[in-house]
TORKOLKE-922484 format. One record per residue (C-alpha): residue in one letter; y negated, x negated, z negated. Coordinates in steps of 0.05 Angstrom, whole numbers, padded with zeros to 5 digits, always signed. Layout:
<pts>
AYXZ/...
</pts>
This chain:
<pts>
R-00628-01122+00351/A-00566-01163+00335/P-00523-01186+00395/K-00462-01142+00409/W-00395-01155+00443/T-00355-01096+00473/L-00287-01089+00509/N-00282-01029+00555/G-00343-00999+00519/E-00311-01006+00450/P-00351-01051+00400/L-00314-01113+00377/S-00316-01145+00308/S-00285-01207+00278/G-00212-01200+00257/P-00142-01232+00261/E-00141-01225+00337/V-00216-01231+00352/R-00263-01289+00333/I-00339-01284+00345/E-00381-01348+00338/R-00455-01364+00345/K-00489-01432+00347/G-00563-01427+00360/T-00572-01393+00427/S-00498-01402+00444/H-00451-01342+00433/R-00375-01347+00439/L-00320-01292+00437/T-00247-01316+00427/F-00184-01272+00433/T-00122-01297+00396/N-00051-01271+00408/T-00071-01232+00471/N-00030-01176+00500/S-00032-01133+00563/S-00071-01077+00529/M-00132-01123+00521/G-00148-01124+00595/G-00215-01095+00617/I-00291-01109+00622/V-00321-01154+00568/Q-00396-01144+00558/F-00446-01184+00517/S-00513-01150+00502/S-00575-01175+00465/G-00635-01130+00467/K-00644-01107+00539/S-00604-01166+00567/R-00531-01158+00586/S-00475-01201+00615/T-00406-01176+00636/A-00340-01207+00656/Q-00270-01183+00673/L-00212-01201+00625/T-00143-01198+00656/V-00081-01209+00612/T-00016-01220+00650/E+00048-01205+00615/R+00098-01262+00606/P+00170-01248+00629/L+00216-01231+00571/V+00270-01282+00552/V+00329-01273+00504/T+00322-01328+00451/Q+00379-01304+00407/P+00434-01261+00439/V+00475-01206+00405/S+00537-01234+00372/D+00607-01203+00372/V+00623-01170+00304/A+00687-01146+00269/V+00679-01090+00217/K+00724-01046+00175/E+00726-00970+00184/N+00674-00929+00144/C+00631-00992+00133/L+00565-01009+00167/V+00549-01064+00217/T+00483-01094+00242/L+00472-01123+00312/R+00413-01171+00320/C+00377-01207+00376/E+00310-01240+00391/F+00264-01239+00452/C+00204-01280+00472/P+00150-01256+00476/S+00152-01194+00431/P+00176-01134+00474/R+00138-01069+00475/V+00197-01023+00489/V+00270-01038+00469/R+00330-00995+00487/W+00402-00998+00461/F+00464-00977+00500/K+00538-00969+00484/G+00570-00983+00551/R+00525-00942+00597/A+00508-00889+00545/P+00437-00896+00516/L+00431-00894+00440/L+00375-00860+00401/P+00354-00868+00328/S+00392-00820+00283/S+00430-00816+00217/K+00485-00857+00254/Y+00440-00910+00286/N+00381-00943+00252/M+00338-00985+00300/R+00284-01034+00277/Q+00236-01083+00310/E+00194-01135+00274/K+00155-01174+00326/N+00209-01214+00365/H+00267-01194+00320/I+00307-01133+00342/E+00365-01103+00303/M+00408-01039+00303/T+00451-01016+00244/I+00511-00971+00255/R+00530-00931+00193/N+00598-00903+00173/V+00635-00940+00229/K+00694-00904+00261/A+00748-00926+00310/A+00709-00892+00366/D+00649-00938+00352/A+00687-00999+00378/G+00662-01026+00445/E+00608-01066+00481/Y+00534-01056+00460/R+00474-01077+00501/C+00401-01090+00480/L+00353-01082+00539/A+00278-01100+00539/G+00241-01104+00604/G+00285-01144+00652/A+00321-01182+00596/E+00388-01161+00568/S+00436-01184+00513/R+00508-01160+00501/G+00555-01160+00441/R+00622-01129+00422/V+00641-01090+00359/N+00714-01089+00337/V+00735-01037+00284/E+00793-01048+00236/V+00823-00978+00224/K+00853-00963+00155/Q+00920-00926+00149/L+00913-00861+00108/K+00965-00849+00052/I+00972-00795-00001/T+00970-00828-00070/R+00973-00764-00112/H+01015-00707-00083/L+01006-00631-00084/E+01043-00591-00139/H+01074-00521-00140/V+01029-00468-00171/E+01050-00401-00203/V+00997-00350-00227/E+00989-00275-00240/E+00953-00225-00197/E+00876-00231-00197/G+00885-00302-00224/T+00860-00369-00196/A+00903-00424-00165/V+00879-00497-00159/F+00912-00547-00111/S+00892-00621-00111/C+00913-00686-00077/E+00886-00757-00071/L+00884-00806-00012/N+00880-00882-00011/H+00811-00875+00021/E+00764-00821+00046/A+00786-00782+00108/P+00737-00763+00164/S+00761-00690+00163/V+00813-00648+00127/Q+00842-00578+00133/W+00875-00530+00084/L+00924-00478+00111/L+00957-00417+00079/D+01021-00399+00117/D+00994-00436+00179/R+00928-00398+00174/V+00866-00443+00166/I+00828-00430+00101/H+00752-00429+00104/A+00704-00433+00046/S+00681-00365+00019/Y+00665-00330-00046/T+00740-00327-00062/N+00761-00394-00030/K+00727-00459-00053/I+00741-00525-00016/Q+00716-00589-00050/N+00723-00664-00045/S+00699-00719-00092/G+00709-00786-00060/K+00783-00793-00044/V+00804-00730-00084/Y+00809-00663-00045/T+00813-00596-00081/L+00827-00523-00059/V+00811-00465-00107/L+00837-00395-00090/K+00810-00336-00132/R+00828-00263-00142/L+00899-00272-00114/T+00946-00215-00096/Q+01021-00213-00105/Q+01053-00262-00054/E+01095-00325-00043/S+01062-00370+00008/R+01061-00442+00033/V+00996-00482+00022/T+00987-00543+00069/F+00938-00602+00065/K+00926-00634+00133/T+00885-00694+00156/V+00888-00750+00208/G+00961-00768+00219/I+00989-00738+00154/S+01002-00670+00122/E+01035-00643+00059/S+01056-00573+00036/T+01072-00538-00030/I+01089-00468-00055/L+01040-00415-00083/R+01075-00360-00122/V+01033-00300-00147/K+01069-00254-00196/E+01053-00180-00205/R+01010-00165-00267/P+01033-00105-00308/A+00984-00046-00310/V+00950-00033-00377/F+00898+00018-00399/L+00828-00010-00402/R+00802+00057-00428/S+00846+00107-00465/L+00845+00183-00465/E+00799+00216-00517/D+00808+00283-00553/V+00771+00342-00523/V+00745+00407-00554/A+00722+00462-00506/E+00711+00538-00504/E+00753+00590-00469/R+00737+00599-00394/D+00705+00529-00392/N+00736+00467-00359/A+00764+00407-00397/C+00766+00336-00368/L+00812+00281-00392/H+00793+00211-00366/C+00823+00141-00371/E+00820+00075-00334/V+00875+00025-00316/S+00874-00049-00299/K+00898-00043-00227/Q+00892+00007-00171/E+00963+00009-00143/V+00993+00055-00197/T+01024+00125-00194/P+01004+00163-00257/V+01046+00219-00288/W+01010+00272-00329/R+01046+00310-00384/K+01029+00367-00432/D+01072+00368-00495/G+01125+00328-00456/R+01125+00374-00395/V+01105+00341-00328/L+01042+00371-00296/N+01033+00376-00220/G+00967+00386-00182/S+00947+00459-00176/E+00886+00506-00181/K+00896+00503-00257/H+00908+00428-00263/E+00867+00382-00217/I+00892+00310-00215/L+00843+00257-00190/Q+00850+00182-00177/L+00791+00140-00154/G+00806+00065-00154/K+00825+00047-00225/S+00797+00112-00253/L+00847+00169-00269/S+00826+00241-00288/L+00857+00309-00304/I+00813+00371-00301/I+00839+00436-00334/H+00803+00496-00304/K+00789+00564-00338/L+00815+00545-00407/R+00860+00593-00446/K+00886+00589-00517/D+00954+00566-00492/D+00922+00505-00457/A+00913+00472-00526/G+00962+00415-00540/E+00977+00341-00530/Y+00966+00311-00461/A+00992+00242-00438/C+00980+00196-00378/D+01039+00150-00362/V+01034+00091-00311/G+01104+00064-00323/T+01086+00001-00362/S+01036+00036-00409/Q+01019+00106-00436/T+00957+00139-00468/K+00953+00207-00505/A+00898+00256-00527/K+00893+00326-00556/V+00857+00387-00525/A+00831+00441-00572/V+00807+00510-00545/R+00754+00549-00585/D+00740+00624-00581/L+00688+00646-00529/Y+00617+00652-00559/I+00571+00700-00521/T+00495+00698-00531/I+00432+00723-00497/V+00405+00660-00462/K+00344+00694-00430/R+00311+00747-00473/L+00264+00804-00453/R+00190+00786-00449/T+00130+00829-00467/I+00094+00858-00406/L+00022+00884-00397/V+00010+00924-00332/L-00042+00970-00303/E-00027+01044-00295/G+00008+01057-00228/E+00034+00985-00219/Y+00106+00959-00218/C+00141+00921-00274/S+00211+00892-00287/F+00249+00873-00350/E+00305+00820-00345/C+00358+00796-00394/T+00413+00742-00382/L+00478+00730-00421/S+00515+00665-00430/H+00580+00693-00400/D+00604+00752-00359/I+00631+00812-00400/I+00659+00879-00379/D+00622+00923-00431/E+00570+00973-00406/P+00497+00959-00425/S+00445+01010-00449/W+00369+01012-00441/T+00320+01053-00483/L+00245+01065-00472/N+00208+01093-00533/G+00275+01113-00563/Q+00296+01151-00500/L+00361+01129-00466/I+00345+01108-00394/V+00387+01133-00336/S+00371+01109-00265/N+00326+01157-00226/G+00275+01154-00169/R+00222+01118-00212/I+00265+01077-00261/Q+00324+01035-00237/V+00376+01000-00282/A+00420+00945-00249/N+00462+00884-00266/Q+00488+00825-00225/G+00538+00780-00260/R+00506+00757-00325/K+00437+00784-00306/Y+00414+00854-00328/A+00348+00887-00305/M+00307+00950-00312/N+00254+00963-00258/I+00197+01015-00267/Q+00157+01040-00206/E+00086+01069-00215/V+00081+01057-00290/M+00048+01114-00329/I+00008+01113-00394/T+00065+01150-00429/D+00114+01092-00412/A+00080+01046-00463/G+00123+01029-00524/D+00189+00996-00546/V+00239+00971-00494/V+00309+00957-00522/F+00370+00926-00486/T+00439+00933-00520/I+00508+00909-00499/K+00570+00902-00543/D+00543+00875-00610/L+00482+00841-00578/S+00412+00871-00576/C+00343+00850-00550/R+00275+00884-00562/T+00205+00877-00531/M+00142+00918-00517/L+00111+00949-00455/F+00034+00955-00456/V+00001+01000-00403/K-00073+00993-00388/E-00110+01054-00360/K-00130+01044-00288/P-00207+01044-00279/V-00241+01087-00226/R-00261+01049-00162/V-00294+01069-00098/F-00250+01044-00042/K-00290+01078+00014/D-00367+01078+00005/M-00415+01131+00031/L-00447+01116+00099/N-00520+01128+00120/V-00529+01192+00160/K-00582+01212+00211/A-00596+01285+00229/V-00647+01330+00262/P-00678+01391+00229/G-00631+01451+00226/E-00566+01411+00223/D-00517+01409+00163/P-00507+01333+00150/E-00447+01313+00106/L-00442+01253+00057/S-00372+01232+00033/C-00335+01177-00005/E-00265+01163-00031/I-00246+01143-00103/T-00181+01118-00135/K-00176+01172-00189/P-00172+01245-00167/E-00187+01274-00237/A-00251+01234-00247/T-00317+01270-00265/I-00366+01271-00206/K-00443+01274-00208/W-00491+01275-00148/L-00563+01249-00150/K-00620+01250-00098/N-00673+01196-00107/G-00648+01186-00179/R-00650+01261-00198/L-00588+01302-00214/I-00572+01357-00163/K-00522+01414-00172/S-00481+01457-00126/S-00524+01513-00096/A-00540+01547-00030/K-00574+01482-00008/Y-00520+01434-00033/K-00446+01447-00023/M-00403+01399-00066/A-00327+01391-00060/Q-00270+01346-00087/K-00202+01345-00054/G-00156+01293-00084/Y-00189+01225-00072/L-00242+01253-00024/V-00311+01274-00051/T-00362+01309-00004/L-00434+01335-00006/V-00461+01380+00051/V-00537+01392+00057/Q-00546+01461+00088/N-00600+01472+00142/A-00632+01403+00133/T-00707+01392+00138/V-00749+01328+00138/K-00759+01337+00063/D-00683+01328+00052/S-00689+01255+00073/G-00677+01205+00017/E-00625+01164-00022/Y-00564+01202-00047/C-00517+01175-00102/C-00446+01195-00122/E-00425+01175-00193/A-00352+01176-00218/D-00341+01155-00291/G-00398+01103-00287/I-00380+01078-00217/A-00431+01095-00163/T-00439+01091-00087/R-00505+01104-00049/A-00527+01123+00022/R-00590+01147+00058/L-00600+01213+00095/E-00653+01210+00149/V-00678+01275+00181/R-00723+01261+00242/D-00761+01306+00292/L-00737+01310+00365/Q-00758+01248+00406/H-00767+01229+00479/T-00704+01224+00521/F-00694+01199+00592/A-00673+01250+00644/K-00662+01192+00694/E-00649+01120+00671/L-00670+01056+00707/R-00617+01028+00754/D-00597+00955+00768/V-00627+00929+00834/T-00610+00870+00880/A-00664+00846+00930/E-00680+00785+00973/E-00736+00734+00965/K-00805+00750+00997/N-00791+00826+00995/M-00814+00879+00944/V-00775+00924+00898/V-00790+00990+00859/L-00759+01005+00790/E-00763+01081+00773/C-00742+01126+00715/E-00757+01198+00691/T-00767+01228+00621/K-00752+01299+00599/R-00824+01309+00578/P-00888+01270+00594/A-00895+01206+00554/T-00961+01191+00520/K-00953+01114+00523/V-00912+01073+00571/T-00899+00997+00566/W-00861+00954+00617/L-00828+00889+00596/K-00794+00832+00632/G-00745+00804+00582/M-00789+00802+00519/V-00856+00793+00558/V-00902+00853+00565/L-00924+00863+00639/K-00994+00882+00663/S-01017+00912+00730/G-01043+00862+00781/Q-01026+00830+00849/K-00954+00818+00826/Y-00939+00884+00789/L-00961+00957+00803/M-00946+01008+00748/V-00951+01083+00764/K-00943+01146+00720/K-00936+01214+00755/G-00919+01268+00704/V-00850+01251+00679/V-00837+01199+00734/L-00851+01126+00715/S-00847+01068+00766/L-00857+00992+00769/T-00868+00957+00837/I-00857+00881+00841/F-00886+00845+00903/S-00868+00778+00937/L-00802+00769+00901/E-00779+00701+00878/K-00715+00677+00845/G-00754+00671+00780/D-00765+00746+00780/S-00691+00757+00765/D-00688+00786+00694/L-00677+00848+00650/Y-00734+00898+00657/T-00749+00951+00603/C-00789+01016+00605/D-00811+01032+00532/V-00838+01103+00517/G-00844+01093+00442/S-00782+01126+00413/M-00735+01109+00471/Q-00723+01052+00521/S-00689+01047+00589/R-00666+00980+00618/A-00644+00953+00686/L-00625+00885+00714/L-00662+00857+00775/T-00625+00804+00815/V-00665+00765+00869/Q-00622+00732+00922/G-00642+00673+00965/Q-00668+00681+01035/K-00612+00685+01087/V-00603+00619+01125/L-00558+00600+01184/I-00533+00529+01197/L-00534+00519+01272/D-00510+00446+01275/E-00460+00423+01222/L-00457+00354+01191/E-00410+00303+01222/D-00365+00251+01188/V-00390+00179+01187/K-00350+00113+01181/C-00384+00045+01171/L-00379-00023+01137/E-00411-00048+01073/G-00485-00064+01080/E-00495-00018+01142/T-00538+00046+01147/A-00510+00117+01154/V-00549+00177+01183/F-00529+00251+01172/K-00564+00306+01213/C-00563+00382+01206/R-00601+00440+01239/I-00617+00508+01206/C-00650+00575+01222/P-00704+00596+01204/S-00736+00528+01219/V-00791+00540+01167/F-00741+00543+01109/T-00756+00482+01066/E-00716+00491+01001/V-00658+00446+01020/K-00617+00397+00979/W-00572+00337+00995/Y-00513+00316+00951/L-00465+00257+00949/D-00404+00288+00916/E-00438+00326+00858/T-00499+00279+00853/L-00566+00306+00878/L-00601+00256+00924/Y-00676+00241+00927/T-00718+00198+00972/N-00721+00125+00946/D-00712+00053+00970/L-00640+00067+00992/N-00643+00141+01011/E-00691+00174+01061/I-00694+00250+01068/Q-00734+00280+01127/M-00750+00348+01159/T-00770+00351+01233/S-00791+00407+01279/G-00739+00454+01306/G-00704+00462+01238/Y-00674+00391+01237/H-00660+00357+01170/T-00636+00284+01165/L-00609+00240+01109/T-00610+00164+01118/I-00570+00120+01068/K-00584+00044+01072/Q-00546-00017+01047/L-00482+00021+01037/A-00431-00002+00984/R-00358+00016+00973/K-00376+00061+00915/D-00418+00105+00964/T-00353+00131+00995/G-00350+00207+00983/T-00370+00276+01008/I-00441+00289+01034/S-00462+00362+01026/F-00525+00397+01053/E-00548+00461+01017/A-00597+00512+01046/G-00601+00578+01009/D-00530+00604+01001/K-00503+00561+01058/R-00471+00492+01055/S-00447+00440+01105/Y-00400+00383+01088/A-00383+00315+01118/S-00345+00254+01093/L-00375+00184+01085/L-00324+00127+01089/V-00351+00057+01073/R-00301+00002+01090/E-00301-00065+01054/R-00323-00127+01092/R-00268-00178+01087/P-00289-00242+01050/T-00285-00311+01081/I-00274-00380+01049/I-00340-00420+01049/K-00314-00480+01009/P-00238-00492+01012/L-00196-00527+00959/E-00189-00603+00966/D-00127-00647+00954/T-00133-00681+00886/E-00098-00735+00846/A-00098-00723+00770/I-00081-00771+00713/E-00027-00747+00664/G-00058-00725+00599/G-00127-00713+00630/S-00158-00649+00657/L-00168-00623+00728/N-00215-00573+00761/L-00200-00538+00827/L-00259-00501+00860/C-00267-00454+00919/K-00324-00409+00943/T-00321-00343+00982/S-00373-00307+01023/K-00377-00250+00972/P-00352-00234+00901/C-00280-00211+00907/H-00215-00208+00868/I-00183-00278+00865/L-00110-00295+00852/W-00084-00365+00839/Y-00014-00388+00860/K+00025-00452+00846/D+00082-00467+00894/G+00081-00393+00914/C+00085-00366+00842/L+00028-00324+00813/M-00010-00358+00756/W-00039-00328+00692/N-00088-00353+00639/S-00052-00392+00585/S-00060-00452+00539/S-00051-00498+00599/Y-00087-00459+00655/F-00156-00427+00651/M-00183-00386+00710/T-00256-00366+00715/R-00300-00331+00768/S-00376-00333+00772/G-00406-00295+00830/N-00376-00323+00895/E-00345-00384+00859/A-00273-00386+00832/R-00249-00444+00787/L-00181-00464+00760/T-00179-00513+00701/I-00115-00549+00682/R-00117-00577+00611/E-00076-00638+00591/V-00044-00649+00659/K+00032-00660+00659/D+00077-00686+00713/T+00103-00614+00723/D+00033-00593+00744/A+00041-00630+00811/G+00049-00582+00870/V+00012-00538+00921/Y-00043-00493+00892/E-00069-00432+00930/C-00134-00393+00919/N-00121-00323+00949/A-00180-00276+00964/G-00140-00219+00995/S-00141-00229+01070/V-00158-00304+01067/S-00135-00362+01024/T-00142-00437+01017/K-00090-00488+00993/A-00092-00559+00964/T-00040-00608+00940/V-00045-00637+00869/T-00009-00702+00853/V-00002-00728+00782/K-00007-00802+00766/A+00042-00812+00709/V+00026-00853+00647/P+00088-00890+00621/A+00116-00849+00563/E+00131-00901+00508/F+00109-00921+00439/T+00054-00973+00446/R+00055-00985+00371/Q+00118-00977+00330/L+00125-00952+00258/Y+00134-01007+00206/S+00170-01003+00139/Q+00129-00996+00075/E+00136-00998+00000/A+00100-00950-00048/D+00095-00937-00123/E+00119-00871-00151/G+00062-00820-00155/S+00019-00855-00102/S+00010-00838-00028/V+00038-00874+00033/T+00019-00867+00107/L+00064-00882+00167/F+00029-00887+00235/C+00045-00905+00307/E+00014-00898+00377/F+00042-00865+00440/S+00020-00880+00511/V+00008-00806+00528/P-00048-00773+00488/G-00037-00704+00456/V+00038-00706+00466/Q+00082-00658+00426/H+00118-00695+00370/L+00158-00685+00307/W+00174-00724+00243/R+00242-00729+00210/K+00269-00758+00145/G+00341-00775+00162/A+00366-00711+00197/E+00315-00665+00163/T+00255-00642+00204/L+00190-00646+00164/R+00135-00592+00162/S+00062-00602+00146/G+00045-00577+00076/Q+00021-00599+00007/R+00065-00661+00005/Y+00066-00679+00079/L+00001-00686+00119/M+00011-00696+00195/K-00047-00718+00240/Q-00055-00730+00314/R-00117-00761+00346/K-00106-00774+00420/N-00052-00830+00422/Y-00053-00840+00346/L+00001-00804+00304/S+00006-00808+00228/L+00047-00779+00170/T+00019-00783+00098/I+00066-00770+00039/H+00028-00749-00024/N+00053-00757-00096/V+00112-00801-00075/K+00177-00791-00113/L+00241-00833-00116/E+00278-00784-00071/D+00225-00796-00016/S+00258-00865-00003/G+00294-00866+00064/T+00287-00873+00139/Y+00231-00835+00174/T+00231-00822+00250/C+00174-00802+00298/I+00201-00769+00361/C+00158-00761+00425/R+00193-00734+00486/N+00257-00777+00491/Q+00227-00837+00454/R+00235-00853+00379/T+00208-00902+00329/M+00235-00911+00258/A+00214-00943+00193/T+00239-00945+00121/V+00199-00923+00059/T+00220-00955-00007/V+00194-00923-00071/
</pts>
């Protein structure tokens, strides 16, 4: 492989400052124009062979080779201060007296190798004084003297006279531009707004006042050392009509509105009718809203017709009002209605105006007068006729008449069909009874037919038929089994059906089964009695048929039936049924647990995490084995952590091993219907610090890890100088098992302090110190030229990597976007301007912390 030279691990290649030579087996590396940043380990490697050496570059002391010169400059001009140092300084600072100066729109600072210069723009009297240029330990001083110009007014203000709502323009000219000016109106400062416009073009200063009101005021122009006043006179503008009155034609009883509009609001209108002044009243309503004037004439009469005028003093407008006769019409006519017999209907008619004449209604040519079924009413302009329970005979013409107006329509009535609104129900009977079948229909006069199994039956000694209003009935006299079947009632084609069932006498119970409660291990007898001996008896438990055996004994003695159940268990609890064919008797058997007594109750236990707890209880009888242990509501079983034992004498024990905090709760012991309770309290073992924090020194801009270990996983809190810390972009806290770690990203000088890892009852502290890296530009921006439409890149380097920075063009802060591309890679900062335009020319500044570097782009 080819030989390779490196400096601090970075490969080197030939360039303006590095020269690499090779003659045979001899290799030479030469640095030209060295600087302090080149110090470090130089390594030569060829294949597997390596040779290293230490390069140390010592800075030369700075010397001023050309000092700053004293300068005299005129006000509002610019001045440049220059000096030279040897060798080229890395950081240069400018001061005015003891005040440090920074690059801005006022001060432009440049450095090209040894040459240092600062330009002061728009020099004022306050800029006079001593300026210092400081680089390292070298300093140069120079004085700036400012020649101040005397301001004079070369073109004076003039008096202005305008009308209301007009615009006034005041203008004056100075012998040169003033640093600041003020306009005053009667000693009140005027500020720019949508009605006041303040402008200056070079030495000419202008004030524009719009939408003026009537006044006579003094306008004053004021600047450094001089002022001048003039008079503004605003005359009242006469009111004129922008919109005249228009002739109006309206009907009697209506309202008429006369409307006009004037050029100004502050007027007092006078309304007249045929020369007579009108005042506001219920008849004449006078309105004024801004420049809009209105007169409303209410409830017009014939004598309201005439000529009306509105007079505002300087102008007058007139219009005529004509009143027509009242024209009454029917605006809502009767509509045709179709209803069912017995329903409700209503006819409505509405007139255009109220009249005092009486209306008349006719139905099929008959004049209608209000009665219990038909009501005639009117409310204002609305007239109505309401008909309750419409009949077939109501169908026909409906006519409404009032004055000389008339309206006609038709009423159609549809016959109501027969419906069964209460169906027949199935009936059961025994021989010899008189069962009754009935239903209800909607039409009392309907024709009724009865059928049995589809065959027509008629009223006779066997069948008694009746119809009372809506109720229809059929009674079967002295019923027999043969009378069983389906019966149907028909009414005008509508039918309802039901079944009649006549059955012989069946078995009945003289004594029913009774519910029984018994204890486990005992026996129980269920017994019932029928009125006559049963031919077949079946016993059931729930839905399961039982058979005689060791468990069950079934006995039948005449009408007495019994079931004996031996060796009762809780599973025998159920509903038992005695079935004799046509009838059943049921009873509920409840089996209770065997009675148990707890002789020795459980006792509360307190212990630490990881220990073992034992609970002990004694019961009687000692042979009872169906016991259960619970932790809160969780049933416990024997496993690796729980051990359940039963010993002689009725003793039962529960052993819980390797206890944890979550095991805290209530232990309960259950035996039959008895329970014993005790509390289990597991206390936390306090953690200890196994590996404490260590004091650490961090380098500014780098990262730092603080680590501590505890005896057990626990909740960890981090503090800095006594203040609680949270995860953020700078601090990242993690915990893995017993290990807690705090990572500080991009260490800053403010991260120095005392850090504490707190694990509840114990904590550990360590002091972090930060080794600062000098905050300065190690590589300044340099000015560039670019062609229009191309791209240009400005770049510099800062001693602290990843520092926050911003770019400015003059006083404007730039944002990354389509035209501006900003990059940061460790110490390297760059700004790329795409599609350069002429207006992109100017001074660009990169600001990091309190340091700045500037360069000029020329397009």
